[in-house]
C-alpha positions as CSV (number, residue, x, y, z in Angstrom):
1,M,0.1,0.0,-0.3
2,E,1.2,3.6,-1.1
3,H,2.2,5.7,2.0
4,F,-0.3,8.6,2.8
5,V,0.6,11.6,3.6
6,V,-1.7,13.9,5.2
7,S,-3.0,17.4,3.3
8,A,-1.7,19.6,6.5
9,R,2.2,17.8,5.3
10,K,1.5,17.7,1.6
11,Y,0.0,20.9,1.3
12,R,2.7,22.9,3.6
13,P,3.7,26.1,2.1
14,Q,6.5,26.5,0.3
15,T,6.6,30.4,0.0
16,F,5.3,33.5,1.3
17,K,2.8,33.1,-1.3
18,D,1.2,30.0,-0.4
19,V,0.9,31.0,3.3
20,V,-3.5,31.5,3.5
21,G,-4.7,34.7,4.7
22,Q,-1.4,36.2,6.3
23,S,-1.0,38.9,3.8
24,A,0.2,41.6,6.1
25,I,2.9,39.9,7.7
26,T,3.8,37.6,5.0
27,N,4.4,41.3,3.1
28,T,6.4,42.9,5.9
29,L,9.0,40.0,5.8
30,L,9.5,40.2,1.9
31,N,10.4,43.5,2.4
32,A,12.5,43.4,5.2
33,I,14.4,40.7,3.4
34,E,14.5,42.7,0.0
35,N,15.3,45.7,2.1
36,N,18.6,44.1,4.7
37,H,16.1,45.1,7.4
38,L,15.0,41.7,9.1
39,A,15.4,41.9,13.0
40,Q,17.8,39.3,14.2
41,A,15.1,38.3,17.1
42,L,11.2,37.4,15.8
43,L,8.6,36.4,17.9
44,F,5.6,34.6,15.6
45,T,2.5,34.8,18.5
46,G,-1.3,33.9,17.2
47,P,-3.8,30.7,17.3
48,R,-2.8,26.6,16.5
49,G,-2.5,26.4,12.7
50,V,-2.4,29.5,11.5
51,G,1.4,29.2,9.6
52,K,3.5,30.4,12.3
53,T,6.4,27.3,12.2
54,S,5.5,27.9,8.1
55,C,6.2,31.3,7.8
56,A,9.5,30.8,10.0
57,R,10.7,27.8,7.7
58,I,10.2,29.8,4.7
59,L,12.0,32.8,5.8
60,A,15.0,30.4,7.4
61,K,15.3,29.4,3.3
62,M,14.8,32.8,1.8
63,I,17.2,34.4,3.9
64,N,19.8,31.5,3.0
65,S,19.3,31.6,-1.0
66,D,21.4,33.3,-3.3
67,G,19.6,31.9,-6.6
68,T,22.3,29.4,-7.6
69,E,21.2,26.3,-5.2
70,S,18.6,23.8,-6.4
71,E,14.7,23.9,-5.7
72,D,14.9,21.2,-3.2
73,E,17.5,22.3,-1.1
74,D,16.2,22.6,2.1
75,F,19.4,24.1,3.9
76,A,19.1,21.8,7.0
77,F,22.8,22.5,8.2
78,N,21.5,26.4,8.7
79,I,17.9,25.6,10.3
80,F,17.9,24.7,14.2
81,E,14.3,23.7,15.5
82,L,13.9,23.5,19.0
83,D,10.8,22.3,20.8
84,A,10.7,24.2,24.1
85,A,8.0,22.2,25.3
86,S,10.4,19.1,25.7
87,N,13.9,20.8,26.0
88,N,12.8,23.7,28.4
89,S,15.9,23.5,31.4
90,V,18.7,26.0,31.9
91,D,21.1,23.4,30.0
92,D,19.3,23.2,27.0
93,I,19.4,27.1,26.6
94,R,23.3,27.1,27.6
95,N,23.8,24.4,24.8
96,L,21.9,26.4,22.1
97,T,24.0,29.8,22.9
98,D,27.2,27.5,22.7
99,Q,26.1,26.6,19.0
100,V,25.6,30.1,18.4
101,R,29.1,31.1,18.4
102,I,29.9,28.9,15.4
103,P,29.1,30.4,12.2
104,P,27.5,28.5,9.3
105,Q,29.3,26.2,6.8
106,V,26.8,26.9,4.1
107,G,24.8,30.0,3.5
108,K,25.4,33.1,5.6
109,Y,22.7,32.7,8.6
110,K,22.0,30.0,11.0
111,V,18.5,30.2,11.8
112,Y,17.2,29.0,14.9
113,I,13.3,28.3,15.1
114,I,12.4,27.4,19.0
115,D,9.0,26.7,19.0
116,E,6.2,26.7,22.2
117,V,8.6,28.9,23.3
118,H,6.3,30.0,26.3
119,M,7.5,26.6,27.5
120,L,10.8,27.4,29.0
121,S,11.3,27.7,32.5
122,Q,12.0,31.0,34.3
123,S,15.8,30.2,34.8
124,A,15.7,29.3,31.4
125,F,14.4,32.6,30.0
126,N,17.1,34.0,32.2
127,A,20.0,32.4,30.5
128,F,18.6,33.4,27.0
129,L,18.4,37.3,27.6
130,K,21.7,37.9,26.7
131,T,22.1,35.9,23.8
132,L,18.8,37.0,22.3
133,E,19.8,40.5,23.1
134,E,23.0,40.6,21.0
135,P,23.4,37.6,18.6
136,P,26.5,37.0,16.6
137,K,25.5,38.8,13.0
138,H,25.3,34.9,11.5
139,C,22.5,34.4,13.8
140,I,18.8,35.0,13.9
141,F,16.3,33.7,16.4
142,I,12.8,32.7,15.7
143,L,10.5,32.2,18.5
144,A,7.2,30.9,17.8
145,T,4.0,30.7,20.9
146,T,0.1,30.1,20.9
147,E,0.5,32.3,24.3
148,K,2.5,35.3,24.4
149,H,1.2,36.4,27.7
150,K,3.1,33.7,29.5
151,I,6.7,35.0,28.0
152,I,8.4,37.4,30.5
153,P,8.4,40.9,29.5
154,T,12.0,41.0,29.3
155,I,11.8,38.7,26.2
156,L,9.2,40.6,24.6
157,S,11.0,43.6,24.4
158,R,14.0,42.3,22.4
159,C,11.9,40.8,20.1
160,Q,10.3,42.0,16.7
161,I,6.4,40.9,17.0
162,F,4.3,39.4,14.9
163,D,0.7,38.7,15.4
164,F,-0.8,36.1,13.1
165,K,-5.0,36.2,13.0
166,R,-7.1,33.7,13.0
167,I,-7.7,32.4,9.0
168,T,-11.2,33.7,7.9
169,V,-13.7,31.0,6.3
170,K,-13.9,32.7,3.0
171,D,-10.0,32.1,2.8
172,A,-10.4,28.6,4.4
173,K,-12.8,27.3,2.1
174,N,-11.1,29.2,-1.1
175,Y,-8.0,27.2,-0.6
176,L,-10.0,24.2,0.4
177,K,-11.3,24.8,-3.0
178,Y,-8.3,24.4,-4.5
179,I,-7.0,21.3,-2.7
180,A,-9.9,19.2,-3.8
181,T,-9.6,20.5,-7.4
182,E,-6.0,19.3,-6.9
183,Q,-7.1,15.7,-5.9
184,G,-10.1,15.6,-8.6
185,I,-13.0,15.7,-6.0
186,N,-16.1,17.1,-6.6
187,A,-17.1,19.1,-3.2
188,E,-20.5,21.1,-2.8
189,D,-19.1,24.6,-1.5
190,D,-21.5,24.5,1.6
191,A,-19.5,21.0,2.3
192,L,-16.4,23.2,2.2
193,H,-18.1,26.2,4.0
194,I,-19.3,24.0,6.8
195,I,-15.6,22.1,6.9
196,A,-14.2,26.1,7.3
197,Q,-16.8,27.4,9.9
198,K,-15.9,24.0,11.9
199,A,-12.1,24.4,11.7
200,D,-12.6,27.6,14.0
201,G,-9.9,29.7,11.9
202,A,-7.0,27.1,12.1
203,M,-5.8,26.0,8.6
204,R,-4.3,22.6,9.8
205,D,-7.5,21.6,11.7
206,A,-9.2,22.3,8.3
207,L,-6.9,20.1,6.3
208,S,-7.3,17.2,8.8
209,I,-11.3,17.7,9.1
210,F,-11.0,17.4,5.2
211,D,-8.9,14.6,4.8
212,R,-11.7,12.9,7.3
213,V,-14.3,13.7,5.4
214,V,-13.1,12.6,2.4
215,S,-12.1,9.1,3.6
216,F,-16.1,9.2,4.5
217,S,-17.6,10.1,1.4
218,G,-15.0,9.6,-1.2
219,K,-15.0,11.6,-4.5
220,E,-17.7,13.2,-4.0
221,L,-18.4,15.6,-0.9
222,T,-22.1,16.4,-0.2
223,R,-23.3,18.8,2.8
224,Q,-25.0,15.9,3.8
225,S,-22.4,13.8,4.2
226,V,-20.1,16.4,5.9
227,T,-22.9,17.5,8.4
228,E,-23.5,13.6,9.2
229,N,-19.6,13.1,9.5
230,L,-18.7,16.1,11.6
231,N,-21.7,15.7,13.9
232,V,-23.1,19.3,12.9
233,L,-26.6,20.5,12.7
234,D,-27.6,20.9,9.1
235,Y,-29.0,24.5,7.9
236,E,-32.1,22.7,7.0
237,T,-32.7,22.3,10.5
238,Y,-33.1,25.8,11.5
239,F,-34.4,26.8,8.5
240,E,-37.9,24.3,9.2
241,S,-37.3,24.8,13.2
242,T,-37.9,29.0,12.3
243,D,-40.7,28.1,9.4
244,N,-42.7,26.1,12.1
245,I,-41.8,29.2,14.9
246,L,-42.9,31.7,12.6
247,E,-46.4,29.6,11.7
248,N,-46.7,28.9,15.2
249,K,-46.8,25.1,14.6
250,I,-45.7,24.3,18.4
251,P,-46.7,20.3,18.1
252,E,-44.2,20.0,15.0
253,L,-41.9,22.0,16.7
254,L,-41.5,19.6,19.6
255,I,-41.3,16.8,17.4
256,Q,-38.3,18.3,15.3
257,F,-36.6,18.9,18.6
258,N,-37.6,15.4,19.6
259,K,-35.7,14.1,16.4
260,T,-32.8,16.2,16.9
261,L,-32.1,14.7,20.1
262,S,-32.5,10.9,18.8
263,K,-29.7,12.0,16.7
264,G,-27.7,12.5,19.2
265,F,-27.2,16.4,19.3
266,D,-28.1,17.6,23.0
267,G,-30.5,20.9,23.5
268,H,-27.7,23.5,24.4
269,H,-26.2,22.7,21.0
270,Y,-29.7,23.0,19.5
271,I,-30.9,26.4,20.9
272,A,-27.2,28.4,20.8
273,G,-27.3,27.0,16.8
274,L,-31.0,28.7,16.7
275,A,-30.0,32.0,18.5
276,S,-27.0,32.2,15.8
277,H,-30.1,31.5,13.1
278,F,-31.6,34.3,14.6
279,R,-28.8,36.1,14.2
280,D,-27.9,35.5,10.9
281,L,-31.6,36.3,9.9
282,L,-31.4,39.8,11.5
283,V,-28.0,40.6,9.6
284,C,-29.8,39.7,6.1
285,K,-32.4,42.7,6.9
286,N,-30.2,45.1,6.1
287,P,-28.2,45.4,2.9
288,V,-25.1,47.3,4.2
289,T,-24.6,44.0,7.2
290,I,-25.4,41.1,4.5
291,E,-21.4,41.0,4.1
292,L,-21.3,39.9,7.9
293,L,-23.4,36.2,6.4
294,E,-20.7,33.8,6.7
295,V,-22.8,30.8,4.7
296,G,-22.5,29.6,0.9
297,E,-24.2,31.2,-1.9
298,D,-27.0,28.6,-2.2
299,T,-27.8,28.8,1.7
300,K,-27.2,32.6,1.8
301,T,-30.2,32.5,-0.9
302,K,-32.2,30.9,1.7
303,Y,-31.1,33.1,4.1
304,L,-32.4,36.3,2.2
305,E,-35.8,34.6,1.2
306,Q,-36.6,33.6,5.3
307,S,-35.6,36.8,6.5
308,Q,-38.2,38.5,4.3
309,K,-41.0,36.5,6.3
310,A,-39.5,37.2,9.8
311,S,-39.7,41.0,11.5
312,Q,-36.9,42.6,13.2
313,D,-39.1,42.8,16.1
314,F,-39.6,38.7,16.1
315,L,-36.2,38.5,15.6
316,I,-34.8,40.4,18.2
317,K,-37.2,38.6,21.0
318,G,-36.4,35.1,19.3
319,I,-32.5,35.9,19.9
320,N,-32.9,37.3,23.7
321,L,-35.4,34.4,24.8
322,A,-32.8,32.0,22.9
323,N,-29.6,33.4,24.7
324,E,-31.4,33.3,27.7
325,C,-32.0,29.7,27.4
326,D,-28.6,29.3,26.5
327,L,-27.5,30.9,30.0
328,K,-29.7,29.3,32.1
329,Y,-29.3,25.8,30.5
330,K,-26.3,24.5,32.6
331,S,-27.8,25.2,35.8
332,S,-31.3,24.0,35.2
333,K,-32.3,20.1,36.6
334,N,-34.8,19.5,33.9
335,Q,-33.0,20.4,30.4
336,R,-35.1,19.5,27.9
337,L,-37.9,21.2,29.6
338,L,-36.3,24.7,29.4
339,V,-35.5,24.0,25.7
340,E,-39.2,23.1,24.9
341,L,-40.5,25.9,27.0
342,T,-38.4,28.5,25.1
343,L,-39.5,27.0,22.0
344,M,-43.3,27.1,22.6
345,Q,-42.7,30.9,23.7
346,L,-41.0,31.3,20.4
347,A,-43.5,30.0,19.1
348,S,-46.0,32.2,20.6
349,I,-44.1,35.5,19.6
350,T,-46.4,36.0,16.8
351,F,-49.5,33.8,17.7
352,D,-52.8,35.5,17.0
353,G,-52.3,39.1,17.6
354,E,-55.8,40.0,17.2
355,K,-57.0,37.9,20.6
356,K,-53.7,39.7,22.6
357,N,-55.2,43.3,21.7
358,S,-58.8,42.2,22.7
359,S,-58.2,41.3,26.3
360,R,-60.6,44.3,27.5
361,F,-63.3,42.5,25.6
362,I,-65.9,40.5,27.3
363,I,-66.4,39.1,23.7
364,P,-63.5,39.6,20.9
365,P,-64.2,40.9,17.8
366,S,-63.4,38.3,15.5
367,Y,-66.7,36.5,16.8
368,F,-68.8,39.3,15.5
369,K,-67.1,39.2,12.2
370,K,-67.7,35.6,11.8
371,I,-71.5,35.8,12.2
372,G,-71.9,38.8,9.9
373,I,-72.3,41.5,12.9
374,T,-70.6,44.8,12.6
375,P,-70.2,46.1,15.9
376,V,-71.5,49.7,16.9
377,K,-68.9,52.7,18.4
378,V,-70.7,53.7,21.5
379,T,-70.2,57.5,22.2
380,K,-70.7,58.7,25.9
381,P,-72.9,61.9,26.6
382,N,-71.8,64.9,28.6
383,V,-71.2,64.6,32.3
384,E,-71.9,66.7,34.9
385,A,-71.0,66.4,38.3
386,V,-71.5,68.2,41.0
387,V,-68.9,68.4,44.1
388,S,-70.2,69.7,47.3
389,N,-67.3,69.9,50.5
390,T,-68.5,71.9,53.6
391,N,-68.9,75.5,52.3
392,T,-67.9,75.0,49.0
393,T,-69.6,73.8,45.6
394,A,-67.8,73.5,42.4
395,K,-69.5,72.3,39.2
396,V,-67.7,70.4,36.6
397,S,-68.8,69.8,33.1
398,A,-67.0,66.9,31.2
399,E,-66.4,67.3,27.6
400,A,-68.3,64.6,24.9
401,V,-66.2,61.4,25.8
402,K,-64.7,60.4,22.2
403,P,-65.6,56.9,20.7
404,I,-64.2,54.1,22.9
405,T,-61.7,52.1,21.1
406,P,-59.4,49.4,22.4
407,S,-56.3,51.5,22.2
408,K,-57.3,54.3,24.8
409,P,-58.2,53.6,28.3
410,K,-61.2,54.2,30.0
411,I,-62.5,57.6,32.2
412,V,-62.7,56.8,35.7
413,L,-64.7,59.2,38.1
414,E,-62.6,60.0,40.8
415,N,-64.6,62.4,43.4
416,G,-66.7,63.7,40.4
417,I,-63.8,64.7,38.2
418,A,-63.0,62.4,35.1
419,T,-59.3,61.1,35.1
420,N,-57.3,58.9,32.6
421,K,-55.6,57.3,35.5
422,K,-56.2,53.3,35.6
423,R,-57.3,51.6,39.3
424,T,-55.4,50.1,41.3
425,S,-55.8,47.6,44.3
426,G,-56.2,49.5,47.8
427,L,-53.8,47.2,49.4
428,S,-50.6,48.0,46.5
429,L,-47.7,50.4,47.6
430,K,-48.6,52.7,44.7
431,S,-52.3,53.1,46.1
432,I,-51.0,53.8,49.9
433,R,-48.6,56.2,48.9
434,A,-51.2,57.8,46.6
435,K,-53.7,58.2,49.4
436,K,-50.7,59.9,52.1
437,E,-50.0,62.3,49.4
438,H,-53.7,63.4,48.9
439,Q,-54.3,64.1,52.8
440,I,-50.9,66.1,52.7
441,K,-52.3,68.2,49.7
442,Q,-55.5,68.7,51.4
443,L,-53.9,70.8,54.1
444,E,-52.8,73.1,51.6
445,V,-56.4,73.2,49.8
446,V,-58.1,76.8,51.1
447,V,-62.0,76.0,50.4
448,D,-63.1,79.0,51.9
449,E,-60.4,81.5,53.4
450,E,-63.1,83.9,55.0
451,N,-65.2,81.3,56.8
452,L,-62.1,79.6,58.2
453,P,-61.4,80.1,61.9
454,R,-57.7,81.8,63.2
455,E,-58.2,82.5,67.0
456,P,-55.3,83.3,68.5
457,F,-53.7,81.0,71.3
458,H,-50.9,80.8,73.5
459,Q,-47.9,78.6,74.1
460,D,-49.8,76.9,77.2
461,D,-52.5,76.2,75.0
462,L,-49.9,74.5,72.5
463,T,-48.6,72.7,74.9
464,E,-51.8,71.0,76.4
465,V,-53.1,69.9,73.0
466,W,-49.6,68.6,71.8
467,N,-49.3,66.5,74.9
468,T,-53.4,65.1,74.5
469,F,-52.3,64.5,70.6
470,V,-49.2,62.4,71.8
471,S,-51.2,60.4,74.5
472,K,-53.9,59.9,72.1
473,I,-51.5,58.3,69.2
474,E,-50.1,56.2,71.7
475,K,-53.2,54.5,72.8
476,E,-53.7,53.9,69.4
477,G,-50.2,51.9,69.3
478,K,-48.2,54.5,67.1
479,F,-45.1,54.8,69.5
480,N,-42.4,55.7,67.7
481,L,-44.1,59.0,66.3
482,A,-45.3,59.6,70.1
483,S,-41.5,58.9,71.1
484,I,-40.0,61.5,68.4
485,L,-42.9,64.2,68.7
486,S,-41.5,63.5,72.9
487,I,-38.0,64.2,71.7
488,D,-38.1,68.5,71.7
489,K,-41.2,70.3,73.4
490,P,-43.0,72.6,70.7
491,T,-42.5,76.5,70.8
492,L,-44.9,78.9,69.4
493,A,-43.4,81.3,67.2
494,A,-43.6,85.7,67.1
495,D,-45.9,85.1,64.2
496,G,-48.6,83.4,66.7
497,V,-49.2,80.4,63.9
498,S,-45.5,78.9,63.3
499,I,-44.8,75.9,65.6
500,Q,-41.0,74.9,66.2
501,L,-39.4,71.8,66.6
502,T,-36.1,70.8,67.0
503,F,-35.1,67.1,65.8
504,P,-31.2,65.8,66.3
505,N,-31.5,63.7,63.1
506,S,-33.2,64.4,59.5
507,T,-34.3,60.8,59.9
508,N,-37.0,62.5,62.9
509,K,-38.1,65.4,60.7
510,V,-38.7,62.9,57.2
511,E,-40.7,60.6,59.6
512,V,-42.9,63.9,61.4
513,E,-43.6,65.0,58.1
514,R,-44.6,62.1,56.2
515,Q,-47.6,61.6,59.2
516,S,-48.1,65.3,59.9
517,F,-51.6,64.7,58.8
518,D,-53.2,63.5,61.5
519,L,-51.1,66.1,63.8
520,M,-52.0,69.3,61.8
521,T,-55.9,68.3,61.6
522,Y,-55.8,67.6,65.3
523,L,-54.1,71.0,65.8
524,R,-55.9,73.5,63.9
525,K,-59.3,72.2,65.1
526,N,-58.4,71.9,68.9
527,L,-56.8,75.2,68.5
528,K,-59.3,76.6,66.2
529,N,-56.5,78.3,63.9
530,Y,-56.2,76.9,60.3
531,D,-52.9,79.0,59.5
532,I,-50.7,76.9,61.8
533,V,-47.6,75.5,60.3
534,L,-44.5,73.5,61.4
535,D,-41.3,74.6,61.0
536,I,-39.0,71.8,61.6
537,T,-35.3,71.9,62.2
538,V,-32.3,69.6,62.5
539,D,-29.9,70.2,65.0
540,E,-27.2,67.2,65.7
541,Q,-25.5,68.6,68.4
542,L,-28.4,67.6,70.0
543,E,-27.5,63.8,69.9
544,T,-24.7,64.4,72.6
545,K,-27.4,64.5,75.1
546,Y,-28.7,60.9,74.4
547,A,-25.3,59.5,74.7
548,Y,-24.9,58.5,78.2
549,T,-21.7,57.9,79.8
550,P,-21.6,54.6,81.9
551,V,-21.5,56.9,85.0
552,E,-24.4,58.5,83.7
553,K,-26.1,55.4,83.1
554,Y,-25.6,54.5,86.7
555,E,-26.8,57.7,88.2
556,K,-30.0,57.3,86.4
557,L,-30.6,53.6,87.5
558,K,-29.3,54.7,91.0
559,E,-32.3,57.0,91.3
560,K,-35.0,54.5,90.3
561,N,-33.2,51.8,92.4
562,P,-31.2,53.3,95.5
563,N,-30.0,49.7,96.5
564,L,-28.0,49.2,93.5
565,E,-25.2,51.7,95.7
566,L,-25.5,49.2,98.6
567,L,-24.6,46.3,95.9
568,R,-21.7,48.4,94.5
569,K,-20.3,49.4,98.1
570,T,-20.8,45.8,99.5
571,F,-18.5,44.0,96.5
572,D,-16.6,46.9,96.0
573,L,-17.8,47.0,92.1
574,D,-16.5,49.5,89.3
575,V,-18.9,51.2,87.1
C-alpha cells in the first residue's frame, strides 16, 4: 500500500505566496528581506494552525538563498528547530548558546526556530536573555508561541513581534476548494464552508477535517455527508424550525426537537445554533450588513428568502429568548423542558395578535365578524358632576368623550372629576402612597378663606393640645411617632402660627413630615386656627444629650433603685 501523506503536510506552504490569510505579515517579511532590514530576533504569535512555523521555515530558506541552489535545497545544516516543550531547562539553552558562536558552513545565516517558547522555565528565559539581545551577526532567532502572555516582558522587549490572525472562513474555504480540485474531488460549496467553519480559524484543522470527510464520502463531497460525519446540525434543521415558529406550529416544532435529540445532539447545541440562525436572519434584513453573513451562496439565498418572512422585532425577541435559555441551560435541572418552553415562547411571539389586543372585550370582535355583525361604536354623553365639600360647591362639566376604542384607557371618575388614571388595588404600595400624598395636599387646599377660624392661642394651649395628641397616638399603638414628638417641646413662634421643633437628625424630621396630616388636623381643629404650620429644624448636636456615659447610666439607675449603691459597695464593684 502506498504511503499516505496528510494534506496538512502535503500542502504545507513552500513560499510566502502559499501562506493563507496572512498577507500583512508575509509582505512585511518580504520587504524586510529585500531591504536588508530584518531583525535578529522575531516572535511569531497567534492561534494554532495559522502558519507560524511554516512562515519561520520559509523565512529561514529565503535569507540563505542566493539563486544558485537547487529547488529542493532545504538548508538543513543552517536551520535548527528546538521544541521548547521538551527542551525547557537551563542546560538546553546553554547548549543552544554554545552552538550560536559557530558560523554557518553553507549559506549566510544560522536560523534557530524555537517552537512553543512559552514552555521555557523562568531560569531558561533568564539564561537566554543576553544571547537574544546581542546575537552574532550570522544568527537569527525565530520564536513561535500560542500564548504570548506567558512570555516574560524582558524577552518580548528584545523581539520584533508578529501577531498571526485566525484564518477567515472565506479564505479557508477557497484553499480547500483548491486542494479538492488538485485531488480531483467534486465538493459542494456548502460542504467546504461547513468544514471551514468547524476549523474555527485554523488551517491545519481544516485540512485534517477535509481528509477525514474525504475518507468517509470518497470523491463526492456533499453537505449532507459532511454534516453526518462532523456531527453538526444542518442549516435545514434551523430553517425548518424557524418556519414552524413563524407559523405557530408548536406540536411540529417539539417533534422536530425530539428528532434532533434522537440523532445525538444535545439541547444546548440546538438552542445556541437557533440563536445564531436568528442573528444571521437579522443580518440579512439590511443590505449593509449582509456581508457579515458567513455562509455559502446557495444557503445565502435561503437566508435572504426567510428573512423576508420574519420581522425585525420578532428576530430581536427570538435572539433574547434563545440567549436566556443558553445562559440558564447548565444550571437547569430539567434541561429538555427548558428548551421546549423556550421553543413554545418563540412560537407564541407572533401568535394571534388580535386575541392579545382584545383582552378588555368580553366577546372578541372576531366573533362578530364570523357571524356577520359589525359592532357599533358607542359614544358617551356629556357629564355634569356636582362636587360639594363643606362650604364649597364646584361644578364640573366634562366634554363629550370620544368614541371608545380598544387602544385608549377608560375614563374613571374620582370625586366627580374625570381622570384617565387606571384603578389600582387599595392594598398596593402605590395606592397607599397616593392616599398619603392626597391627605397632605388636602392640608394645602383652602376651601373658603373667609370662613376658616383663626383664633389666637398661647404657648400653654399649644403644650396642652400637643401632649393630648401624643397620649392619643400612644393609645392607638403609634409608639414610634409618639416618641419622636416627645423629643423636643413645641415652641410657638413670634408670628403666633408657626410651631417650631428641633430634632437631632433628619430621619426624625422626615418621619414627622410624612405623618403630619393627623397632627396638623388635630392642632388646627383644637386650637381653632387653620393658619398653623410646622417649622422643623435639624440640630445634630442634640444627639450628644442622649449618648450617656457609663457613670451617667449608673446615676440614672440609682435614682430608680437606691439599693444599687449598697450592692456596689458590698462587692466593691467599679462602674
